[in-house]
C-alpha positions, 0 to 999 in steps of 0.5 A: 069440934069433931065427935068420936068416930065421925070417919071409920078406919077400914083397915085390914090386919095382917098376921103373917109376916116374912122375918125381916117384915116390919112389925105390926104395932097398935095403940089406942088412947083417949085425948082431945075428946076423941080416941086416937088410934094408930096402926103402925108397921115398924121395928121401933117400938118408941114410934107410937109412945112418942105420937101419944106423948106429943098428943097428950103435950098439945091437949095440955096446951090447947085444951079449952077445959084444962085450967093451965092450958094457954088457951084457958089462961087466954080466956081468963085475961080477956083484953090482956097480953098473954105469953103462950107456947110456940105450938099454940101460937103457930096453931092461933096463927094458922087458924087466924089466917084461915078465919080471914081466907075462909071470910069468917066460915071458921073462927077460932073465936066462937068460945062464948057462943059455944058456951051459950049453946052448952055444947061439950057439957050436960047443959046443952040448950037453946040460948035465949035471943039476947044471950046469943046475940051477946055471945055473938058480938063477943066472938069477932076473931078479928079482935084477937091479935098475935105478936110472936108469942104474945097473944091478946084476945081482945075480949073474945073467947078462944076455942082451938078445937077445930084445929088442934087434932089436925095439928097433932095429926101433923106432928104425928106424921112428922114423928113416923117420918123422923122414925123411918115408918113406910106404913102407917095409919093414925086416926084422931077421930074425924081426921085421919093420916095414911102412908104407904101400903099394908104389907099385903101390898093393899092400900089403906082404904077409908070408910066415909061414915053414913050419917043416917046409919050407926057409928060403924056404918059407912057409905063410901070408901077412898084410898089414902096415901101421904094425904090428910083427911077430915070430916065434919058432920051435923050428925056427929054431936047435938041435942034435941029441944022441943022436937028440933035437933041442934047440931054442934057446928055453928055458923060464926056469922049467925051463931046458930047451927048449920041449916044449908042441906048439907050433913057432911064435908070432908077435906084432903089436904097435904096438912092435918090442920088445914083438913081440920079446919076446912072440913068445918068451913066447907060445911058451913059455907054449903056445897055451891060456895065450898066447892068454889072455895076448895077448887080455888085453895087446891082442896079436894072436897067431898060433900054429902047432902041431906038428901043423899047426894054426893058432890065432889071436886072435879076429879075426886072420884079418880084421884081417891078410888071413891067407891060408893058402897050404899046404893041409897046414895048417888054422885051428883 
């Protein structure tokens, strides 16, 4: 459930190349409710097209709003066995395991709760207590079963929006490697992958958005090479009702938006889907529990609090060249 541009690319374009250097190729499409941006240094013009085709296919399989998708077919047949694709099964399997590992801080079965709030529609509003309680009762990921390619929701409503962009990023990275690409950066909204260095020898730097600024403002940068990074933020999408702001990141335990002092959580992993999942889970957990979980599971994490404090896992700053560019923020 990531909003468009929750992390900004900070990529310097190079316009002069030697005759033997790979050519810079770029692409931008809108899919999965976000902009998919690629900057790839390659002589193979098919690489970008292939990644876009992979993205479209995965969206068709796992969108919550495309009626023919596996997810919509699952949700239209509560309690019934439904055959799904290999890739949907893989994403659902990883999501269910992550839900158990995070103690429910992440859940792929929040569709009924999301619908009660109206997030992703023009009718977002605070649900009545009874409505929310009913939706939450039907949102237990433990009722979902998966046997090979046969899935059964057990009555829950599936939403893979917190995992599918990261999974698509994994597939994009595989496509780059298969094509022999040594230098590239790809952004799926709040999830980014970079490999190698730019032709001028500089590393790829990723800008971390300033939650209190505009979409083009960032408060820090990190260096990325061969890792996946995802950010979830309470500022990304929400609405105001009766003077109170409600963000779209829901706590699966309460059904209400996250309210624990954090405004953003960033996860860096060797897996795109796990970085996507864990950024949401860490935001829900809060800084103290999130740090403990991240360090136990080998996740590098970066948290922003509402009072502009930066909290990270041990050694994060040195490992990723963390540079705080906005002096209003301080490293705790």
